[in-house]
LOKETOR-180278 format. One record per residue (C-alpha): x, y, z; residue in one letter. Coordinates in Angstrom, 2 decimals. Last residue first. Layout:
BEGIN
[rec [X,Y,Z],"A"]
...
% end
This chain:
BEGIN
[rec [79.78,30.87,33.98],"K"]
[rec [82.81,33.17,32.51],"A"]
[rec [84.83,34.09,34.94],"A"]
[rec [85.18,37.80,37.02],"V"]
[rec [89.19,37.50,37.20],"K"]
[rec [90.92,37.18,40.48],"P"]
[rec [94.28,38.96,40.95],"K"]
[rec [97.42,36.78,39.83],"G"]
[rec [97.46,33.16,38.89],"Y"]
[rec [95.05,31.13,37.42],"T"]
[rec [93.84,27.63,38.28],"V"]
[rec [90.67,26.15,36.72],"R"]
[rec [88.65,23.10,37.67],"Y"]
[rec [86.69,20.58,36.18],"V"]
[rec [83.51,18.88,37.19],"A"]
[rec [82.57,15.01,37.55],"G"]
[rec [82.50,14.89,41.40],"N"]
[rec [84.91,11.97,41.76],"W"]
[rec [86.31,12.07,38.51],"D"]
[rec [87.83,15.72,39.37],"D"]
[rec [89.39,16.91,36.46],"S"]
[rec [92.21,19.99,36.74],"V"]
[rec [92.47,22.87,34.63],"L"]
[rec [95.68,25.02,34.80],"M"]
[rec [95.84,28.71,33.31],"S"]
[rec [98.61,29.53,30.97],"G"]
[rec [96.13,31.45,28.62],"D"]
[rec [96.40,28.30,25.85],"K"]
[rec [95.07,25.81,28.38],"M"]
[rec [97.67,23.95,30.53],"Q"]
[rec [96.19,20.53,31.49],"M"]
[rec [95.65,18.36,34.53],"V"]
[rec [94.29,14.69,34.55],"D"]
[rec [92.80,12.96,37.71],"V"]
[rec [91.74,14.73,40.75],"P"]
[rec [89.71,13.05,43.19],"R"]
[rec [87.16,14.98,45.29],"G"]
[rec [85.78,14.84,48.45],"I"]
[rec [87.22,11.81,49.74],"Y"]
[rec [87.70,10.53,53.19],"S"]
[rec [90.71,10.00,55.74],"N"]
[rec [89.85,13.25,57.18],"N"]
[rec [89.45,15.34,54.54],"E"]
[rec [91.25,14.37,51.01],"L"]
[rec [90.49,16.45,47.93],"F"]
[rec [92.09,19.29,50.10],"G"]
[rec [95.40,19.83,48.48],"T"]
[rec [96.47,21.91,45.45],"I"]
[rec [100.07,22.95,44.16],"F"]
[rec [101.75,21.01,46.90],"P"]
[rec [105.94,20.55,46.02],"E"]
[rec [108.02,18.19,45.25],"M"]
[rec [111.65,19.28,44.62],"S"]
[rec [114.68,19.13,42.02],"K"]
[rec [113.89,15.90,39.75],"V"]
[rec [116.09,14.60,37.39],"T"]
[rec [116.28,16.55,33.69],"G"]
[rec [119.64,17.38,33.60],"D"]
[rec [118.67,21.00,34.31],"K"]
[rec [117.51,20.23,37.81],"N"]
[rec [113.23,19.55,37.39],"L"]
[rec [110.39,21.24,39.49],"K"]
[rec [107.80,18.77,40.36],"V"]
[rec [104.34,20.79,41.24],"V"]
[rec [102.04,18.36,43.22],"L"]
[rec [98.34,17.99,42.70],"V"]
[rec [95.94,16.68,45.66],"D"]
[rec [93.82,13.02,46.37],"G"]
[rec [97.56,11.65,47.91],"G"]
[rec [97.86,9.09,50.43],"V"]
[rec [95.19,7.29,52.60],"K"]
[rec [95.72,5.97,55.99],"K"]
[rec [94.83,2.49,55.88],"S"]
[rec [96.13,1.93,52.63],"R"]
[rec [95.07,0.19,49.39],"N"]
[rec [92.98,3.38,48.37],"W"]
[rec [95.00,5.51,47.40],"S"]
[rec [94.78,9.01,45.57],"G"]
[rec [94.20,10.75,41.84],"H"]
[rec [97.90,12.41,42.81],"R"]
[rec [98.11,14.92,39.36],"A"]
[rec [101.22,16.05,38.42],"V"]
[rec [102.34,19.69,37.15],"I"]
[rec [105.52,19.19,35.69],"I"]
[rec [108.44,21.97,35.78],"A"]
[rec [108.85,23.60,32.55],"N"]
[rec [108.49,27.05,33.89],"K"]
[rec [106.83,27.24,37.27],"Y"]
[rec [109.80,29.27,39.00],"S"]
[rec [109.27,31.49,36.32],"K"]
[rec [105.49,32.60,38.23],"P"]
[rec [102.61,31.31,36.79],"F"]
[rec [100.68,33.01,33.61],"M"]
[rec [103.63,32.64,31.19],"N"]
[rec [103.14,28.82,30.18],"G"]
[rec [104.86,26.27,29.45],"T"]
[rec [103.91,23.72,32.48],"Y"]
[rec [105.47,20.55,31.77],"F"]
[rec [101.76,17.90,31.53],"R"]
[rec [101.02,15.43,34.20],"M"]
[rec [97.57,12.85,35.13],"G"]
[rec [97.56,9.64,36.95],"L"]
[rec [99.72,9.30,40.29],"V"]
[rec [97.70,6.73,41.97],"G"]
[rec [99.21,7.00,45.84],"A"]
[rec [100.23,3.82,46.33],"H"]
[rec [103.38,4.26,47.94],"P"]
[rec [104.38,7.89,47.35],"G"]
[rec [105.39,9.77,44.04],"M"]
[rec [109.05,8.11,43.64],"L"]
[rec [110.59,10.87,40.95],"G"]
[rec [113.71,10.11,38.32],"V"]
[rec [112.66,6.34,37.52],"P"]
[rec [115.27,3.74,36.44],"P"]
[rec [115.28,2.91,33.29],"T"]
[rec [116.22,-0.55,33.10],"F"]
[rec [119.53,-2.50,32.35],"E"]
[rec [121.89,-1.05,33.86],"S"]
[rec [119.97,-1.97,37.32],"C"]
[rec [121.52,-5.52,36.36],"S"]
[rec [119.27,-8.18,36.28],"H"]
[rec [119.50,-11.87,37.92],"G"]
[rec [116.46,-10.85,40.36],"W"]
[rec [114.85,-7.87,39.45],"G"]
[rec [111.49,-9.32,39.04],"F"]
[rec [110.68,-8.54,42.60],"E"]
[rec [111.92,-4.82,42.84],"P"]
[rec [108.67,-3.34,42.75],"D"]
[rec [108.72,0.86,42.95],"D"]
[rec [107.00,3.17,45.09],"Q"]
[rec [106.26,-0.67,46.90],"P"]
[rec [105.64,-0.31,49.66],"V"]
[rec [104.04,1.32,52.38],"D"]
[rec [100.60,-0.26,52.65],"E"]
[rec [102.18,-3.70,51.86],"S"]
[rec [103.08,-5.74,48.78],"M"]
[rec [99.37,-6.10,48.17],"W"]
[rec [99.43,-3.73,45.03],"D"]
[rec [101.19,-3.53,42.38],"R"]
[rec [102.50,0.13,41.25],"G"]
[rec [101.42,3.09,38.74],"N"]
[rec [103.20,5.09,36.31],"D"]
[rec [103.49,8.39,35.44],"T"]
[rec [105.32,9.51,31.91],"F"]
[rec [108.32,11.80,30.65],"Y"]
[rec [108.94,11.58,26.65],"L"]
[rec [112.29,13.59,26.03],"Q"]
[rec [111.71,16.43,23.90],"K"]
[rec [114.81,17.79,25.63],"T"]
[rec [113.42,21.24,25.66],"E"]
[rec [109.87,21.07,26.43],"P"]
[rec [110.04,17.85,28.01],"H"]
[rec [107.69,15.45,26.78],"W"]
[rec [103.85,14.65,28.23],"D"]
[rec [102.78,11.25,30.28],"F"]
[rec [99.38,10.38,32.11],"G"]
[rec [97.81,6.84,32.88],"V"]
[rec [100.53,4.99,33.22],"S"]
[rec [100.12,1.29,34.08],"H"]
[rec [102.69,-1.58,34.25],"R"]
[rec [105.35,0.05,31.84],"V"]
[rec [107.73,-2.56,31.20],"G"]
[rec [107.92,-1.76,27.33],"L"]
[rec [108.83,1.98,26.29],"A"]
[rec [108.18,2.85,22.17],"Y"]
[rec [106.13,-0.57,21.18],"V"]
[rec [105.43,0.25,17.57],"E"]
[rec [102.42,0.91,15.11],"A"]
[rec [102.85,2.16,11.64],"G"]
[rec [99.68,2.76,10.56],"T"]
[rec [96.58,4.49,13.15],"G"]
[rec [96.14,7.72,10.71],"D"]
[rec [97.93,9.95,12.97],"L"]
[rec [100.89,7.74,13.12],"N"]
[rec [101.50,5.19,15.44],"M"]
[rec [102.75,5.00,19.06],"R"]
[rec [103.18,2.20,21.86],"R"]
[rec [103.45,2.40,25.70],"I"]
[rec [103.75,-0.93,27.44],"Q"]
[rec [102.91,-3.37,29.99],"G"]
[rec [100.79,-5.55,27.60],"H"]
[rec [100.20,-6.89,24.24],"A"]
[rec [104.17,-8.77,23.21],"D"]
[rec [104.35,-9.81,27.62],"D"]
[rec [105.05,-8.06,30.40],"H"]
[rec [105.46,-9.94,33.75],"L"]
[rec [102.65,-9.69,35.93],"V"]
[rec [101.68,-8.11,39.66],"N"]
[rec [98.01,-6.62,39.65],"N"]
[rec [96.78,-8.12,36.45],"G"]
[rec [96.44,-7.49,32.63],"P"]
[rec [99.27,-4.89,32.69],"Q"]
[rec [98.07,-1.47,30.97],"G"]
[rec [98.40,-0.44,27.64],"V"]
[rec [99.46,3.02,26.92],"E"]
[rec [98.75,4.96,23.66],"V"]
[rec [101.15,7.44,21.88],"Y"]
[rec [99.80,9.20,18.96],"L"]
[rec [102.94,10.63,16.47],"K"]
[rec [103.33,14.39,15.12],"N"]
[rec [106.55,13.65,16.61],"D"]
[rec [106.64,16.49,19.09],"P"]
[rec [104.02,13.76,20.96],"G"]
[rec [100.17,13.45,20.49],"I"]
[rec [98.66,12.04,23.46],"A"]
[rec [96.65,9.10,24.85],"I"]
[rec [95.56,7.56,27.86],"F"]
[rec [93.71,4.07,28.10],"K"]
[rec [91.66,2.02,30.48],"W"]
[rec [92.53,-1.55,30.28],"G"]
[rec [94.42,-1.64,33.45],"H"]
[rec [92.16,-4.92,34.70],"A"]
[rec [89.11,-4.76,31.98],"E"]
[rec [91.44,-7.19,29.33],"D"]
[rec [90.50,-6.03,26.17],"K"]
[rec [94.02,-5.84,24.05],"P"]
[rec [94.80,-3.55,21.58],"L"]
[rec [94.88,-4.16,18.00],"N"]
[rec [91.89,-1.79,17.17],"D"]
[rec [93.51,1.28,15.12],"Y"]
[rec [91.49,3.93,12.85],"I"]
[rec [87.73,3.48,14.04],"M"]
[rec [85.88,6.50,13.14],"T"]
[rec [83.29,8.51,15.71],"P"]
[rec [80.15,8.99,15.34],"K"]
[rec [79.40,12.63,15.30],"P"]
[rec [77.23,14.07,18.10],"Q"]
[rec [75.82,16.88,16.19],"S"]
[rec [76.05,19.50,18.60],"D"]
[rec [79.65,19.95,18.16],"L"]
[rec [80.06,19.78,14.95],"N"]
[rec [82.78,22.27,13.80],"D"]
[rec [84.76,22.02,16.94],"E"]
[rec [85.09,17.99,15.92],"V"]
[rec [86.55,18.75,12.22],"K"]
[rec [87.50,15.20,12.05],"D"]
[rec [86.49,13.06,14.61],"I"]
[rec [88.71,9.90,15.77],"K"]
[rec [88.66,6.18,16.99],"S"]
[rec [91.41,4.26,18.95],"V"]
[rec [90.18,0.68,19.61],"K"]
[rec [90.82,-1.84,22.64],"S"]
[rec [89.13,-0.17,25.76],"L"]
[rec [88.22,3.25,24.30],"E"]
[rec [91.02,6.09,22.96],"A"]
[rec [89.59,8.72,21.11],"I"]
[rec [91.32,11.33,18.80],"Y"]
[rec [90.03,14.76,18.27],"L"]
[rec [90.66,16.36,14.65],"T"]
[rec [90.94,19.86,13.97],"G"]
[rec [94.87,19.62,13.48],"N"]
[rec [95.40,17.87,16.72],"K"]
[rec [93.68,16.63,20.13],"F"]
[rec [93.59,14.19,22.09],"A"]
[rec [91.29,11.88,24.45],"V"]
[rec [91.73,9.06,26.39],"G"]
[rec [89.28,7.69,28.64],"N"]
[rec [86.51,6.25,26.59],"P"]
[rec [85.42,3.05,28.43],"R"]
[rec [83.03,1.62,25.82],"Y"]
[rec [81.56,4.17,23.96],"L"]
[rec [77.77,4.53,23.65],"G"]
[rec [78.23,8.50,23.65],"S"]
[rec [79.91,10.93,21.59],"A"]
[rec [79.90,14.91,22.11],"L"]
[rec [78.08,15.28,25.11],"V"]
[rec [77.87,18.98,25.64],"K"]
[rec [78.66,21.36,28.89],"V"]
[rec [77.82,25.14,28.36],"E"]
[rec [80.65,27.91,29.02],"R"]
[rec [79.80,31.19,28.44],"K"]
[rec [81.37,34.55,27.28],"G"]
[rec [79.30,34.36,23.74],"D"]
[rec [80.01,30.69,23.45],"K"]
[rec [82.56,28.95,25.01],"N"]
[rec [82.47,24.84,24.70],"A"]
[rec [83.26,22.24,27.39],"I"]
[rec [82.65,19.02,25.10],"A"]
[rec [82.31,15.71,26.59],"Y"]
[rec [83.40,11.76,25.54],"V"]
[rec [80.41,9.42,27.42],"K"]
[rec [79.88,5.43,27.63],"D"]
[rec [80.53,6.17,31.50],"V"]
[rec [83.16,4.57,34.14],"L"]
[rec [86.42,5.95,32.06],"R"]
[rec [85.51,9.34,31.20],"S"]
[rec [87.33,11.29,28.79],"G"]
[rec [86.68,15.45,28.79],"V"]
[rec [87.27,17.48,25.73],"F"]
[rec [87.64,21.44,26.24],"V"]
[rec [86.43,23.50,23.28],"T"]
[rec [89.17,26.92,23.10],"G"]
[rec [88.95,27.18,19.49],"K"]
[rec [92.44,25.20,18.67],"D"]
[rec [90.65,22.61,20.24],"G"]
[rec [91.99,21.49,24.47],"E"]
[rec [92.37,18.17,25.54],"A"]
[rec [91.69,16.59,29.00],"L"]
[rec [91.67,13.16,30.53],"S"]
[rec [88.75,12.02,33.24],"R"]
[rec [85.49,13.52,34.01],"A"]
[rec [83.36,10.17,35.64],"N"]
[rec [80.18,12.07,35.18],"A"]
[rec [80.52,15.82,33.45],"M"]
[rec [77.95,18.05,35.53],"G"]
[rec [80.44,20.65,36.13],"A"]
[rec [82.42,23.35,34.14],"A"]
[rec [85.59,25.73,35.62],"Y"]
[rec [84.59,25.86,38.59],"V"]
[rec [87.61,28.37,40.92],"E"]
[rec [90.83,27.95,42.16],"I"]
[rec [93.24,30.85,42.75],"N"]
[rec [97.01,31.44,42.92],"F"]
[rec [98.55,34.50,45.03],"G"]
[rec [99.77,32.41,47.83],"A"]
[rec [99.93,28.75,47.20],"P"]
[rec [96.37,26.44,46.38],"V"]
[rec [93.85,24.95,48.64],"K"]
[rec [90.93,23.40,48.24],"L"]
[rec [88.48,23.88,50.46],"K"]
[rec [86.13,26.20,49.28],"A"]
[rec [86.05,24.29,45.65],"T"]
[rec [84.50,21.21,47.27],"P"]
[rec [81.51,21.06,45.16],"L"]
[rec [77.87,21.35,46.12],"K"]
[rec [76.87,24.27,44.29],"D"]
[rec [77.93,22.94,40.97],"A"]
[rec [76.18,19.65,41.48],"A"]
[rec [77.81,16.60,41.64],"A"]
[rec [78.41,14.17,39.09],"A"]
[rec [76.24,10.87,39.53],"I"]
[rec [77.28,7.53,40.26],"P"]
[rec [79.32,8.40,43.73],"P"]
[rec [83.03,6.87,43.31],"P"]
[rec [83.57,3.57,44.09],"A"]
[rec [86.62,3.35,46.51],"V"]
[rec [89.00,0.14,45.37],"P"]
[rec [89.31,-2.23,48.39],"A"]
[rec [90.68,-2.02,51.63],"L"]
[rec [89.22,-4.11,54.73],"K"]
[rec [90.64,-7.35,54.24],"A"]
[rec [93.39,-5.43,54.17],"A"]
[rec [93.64,-4.74,57.93],"A"]
[rec [92.64,-7.94,59.69],"E"]
[rec [94.80,-10.08,57.28],"N"]
[rec [93.62,-13.82,57.15],"G"]
[rec [94.11,-13.67,53.71],"A"]
[rec [96.45,-11.23,51.80],"P"]
[rec [94.69,-9.59,48.73],"R"]
[rec [96.10,-11.19,45.69],"G"]
[rec [93.68,-10.15,43.34],"I"]
[rec [91.39,-7.48,45.14],"L"]
[rec [92.36,-5.86,42.07],"P"]
[rec [90.70,-7.59,39.85],"S"]
[rec [92.47,-9.08,36.71],"G"]
[rec [90.44,-12.44,35.64],"P"]
[rec [87.08,-12.11,37.88],"P"]
[rec [87.36,-13.51,41.51],"L"]
[rec [85.93,-16.30,42.37],"A"]
[rec [84.29,-16.92,45.60],"P"]
[rec [85.92,-18.84,48.26],"A"]
[rec [84.17,-21.86,48.43],"A"]
[rec [81.85,-22.14,51.31],"A"]
[rec [83.49,-24.88,54.00],"P"]
[rec [82.35,-28.21,53.45],"A"]
[rec [79.29,-29.03,55.96],"P"]
[rec [80.12,-31.79,58.04],"A"]
[rec [79.26,-35.54,57.10],"P"]
[rec [75.49,-37.23,58.52],"A"]
[rec [76.49,-39.41,60.73],"A"]
[rec [76.06,-42.86,59.20],"A"]
[rec [73.24,-45.18,59.40],"P"]
[rec [73.85,-48.92,60.64],"P"]
[rec [74.38,-50.66,57.65],"A"]
[rec [72.06,-53.40,56.95],"A"]
[rec [71.54,-52.01,53.55],"A"]
[rec [74.58,-51.45,52.47],"P"]
[rec [75.30,-48.16,50.95],"P"]
[rec [74.66,-47.45,47.36],"N"]
[rec [76.48,-44.43,45.63],"A"]
[rec [78.96,-44.00,48.78],"P"]
[rec [78.51,-39.94,49.60],"Q"]
[rec [81.30,-37.50,48.68],"Q"]
[rec [81.50,-34.00,49.83],"A"]
[rec [82.12,-31.38,47.14],"A"]
[rec [85.25,-29.84,47.35],"A"]
[rec [85.54,-26.14,47.82],"G"]
[rec [87.48,-24.17,45.14],"Y"]
[rec [90.43,-21.76,45.74],"T"]
[rec [91.44,-19.36,42.86],"F"]
[rec [95.30,-18.32,43.45],"V"]
[rec [96.51,-15.41,41.56],"G"]
[rec [100.20,-14.98,40.94],"I"]
[rec [101.21,-11.59,40.42],"L"]
[rec [103.81,-10.11,38.39],"A"]
[rec [106.02,-6.80,38.08],"G"]
[rec [107.58,-4.48,36.06],"A"]
[rec [111.58,-2.82,34.99],"L"]
[rec [111.66,-0.81,32.48],"L"]
[rec [112.80,-1.34,29.10],"L"]
[rec [113.23,1.84,26.83],"S"]
[rec [112.14,1.58,23.23],"R"]
[rec [112.87,5.58,23.15],"P"]
[rec [114.26,6.82,26.30],"S"]
[rec [111.83,7.69,28.69],"S"]
[rec [112.18,9.38,32.27],"C"]
[rec [109.96,7.84,34.39],"I"]
[rec [107.50,9.42,37.41],"I"]
[rec [106.34,7.49,40.48],"M"]
% end
């Protein structure tokens, strides 16, 4: 779903009760009487269900349900796809638009940010690297900017500085575009973040108030927020002055500000294991509360669709109908027999900021109920084109409008 947040708004969150089952060991008398006849061998105890790690996405999966037993997160390929193996020819865009490979060879390419000199920075969730796509002499080159990091999913750029969000800290690299070849070591600016692996990867962005916003996901499937989780925090660019801006956010992997009202809009991912078609939002913990206490979503994006990166389009390259619309990446479901998502949508708004329409923008990542790509983040470039990252293939695509031009290689 997409939510439009007012400062310090309280949002509806859900909760999970995790149950761990342990098999009981059979007990035998220590010294049975010598004259007693041999006792029949006890029946073997049933095998204990393997304990799942805290926050595992499989906690809460219905027992004895054949359909649910087949569902589990879809592991991406371990290495990035070669440029000539990317599914670009199968991706569909509206008439007049073009899509091409912008860069390839970046395993688990996730969040995107653009520097002042046109460098595109790419975070990752499953590998230890942040990449830089540099433009030099009319050609693009992929570099490993930093390595040895832990879940460096979030990247943001401001005034020559790159900010990187790992699992439990935020760091920065000053004058980053002057040091693309030296693999500079990031400097930590904030480390008061929980270390939970479940929903622990962070998305970050810099708001119109010149503050850094950091999402902190819930530590499990369906749990109520606490003081440290289920929220969006903001802080000064040096890491000071951290505060909770929005509370009750299960897991947002994308947000942006309305170009006119400056209100924060963010995607949020609902709980698992209620059913294949529920929820688009979760009412479980609304008992005893009024709807007026919560900020309702402005748009429901489909059950389990994995709505991640989103940006308002403010450029002039696309048709006027796209102005101030939201471009949204749906990573795609894993917890449905018939998958949904695996696409990019354009969400057009009414004057009051509510949703007017949702239309396909890029389709084709999902083929015969299997993924051939999974979009993660979207980012408008300075020329008005749009980049889309694909962590399945380790690539970034570029969408333009108008007569195709010869792309730099």
